[in-house]
N, C-alpha and C positions, 0 to 999 in steps of 0.2 A: 317444354320447349317446342315452339312452333316455327318452322322455317317457311316463310312466305313465298320463296322462290325468287329467281332473278327478275322476272318481269315486274312484280310488285315492288321489289326493293329498288329497282332503277326508277320506276315511275314515281316513287315516294321519296326519293333521295333528297330533293330540295327541302321538302317539309321535314324530313328526318333531321337534316343539318340544323334546322332552326327550331327543333322541338315543337313542331306544329301538328304532330300526329296524336291520335288517341294513345293512351298508355299501352293498350294491347297491340296496336299497329307498330308503335315504337319498339316494343319488345320483339315482335315478329321480325322486323327489319334487323334489329340488333342480333338476334339469333342467326339470321341468314348471313350477315356480314362476318360473323365469327367462323363460318365454314366455307365461304365462297371467296376465292382469291380474286376473281374478276371484279365482283361487286365491291370488295374491300379496296381494291386499287382505285375504282371510280369514286368511292367514298373519300379516300385520301386526297384525290384531286379536288373534290368539292370542299373539303376542309381547308386545304391550302388556298384555294381561290377565295373562300369566305374570309380567311384571316388576312390575306393581302388586301382585299377590298376594305375591310375594317381599318387596317393600317392607313390606307390611302385616304380614307374619309377623315382621318384625324390630322392629316397634314394641313398646315396653314401656309398660305401664300406669303412670300416676303412682303414686308411693309411697302417697299418701293413699287413692287408690282401691283399691289392692291391700290395704291394711290394713283398709279398710271391708268389702271382700268377705270376707276371711279372718275378721274379727270376726263377720260375719253367719253364716258357716258354723259357727263355734264356738258360736254362741248358738242353734243349731237344736235 
């Protein structure tokens, strides 16, 4: 088990959330998050924001709004 420390964990949090780290770096951050309350809280915020953004990106505009926007673009 290798604890990378708060500085590295916070610096790599975004990449960690998206599994963009090497396996070793991912394990190091995981080990750190298991023992650091502050970084774990920051990780939870990141997870929550990521999930909310994913949900928002799946939303579809109502058909009447879409039609109104397209009509406004065509009338320019």
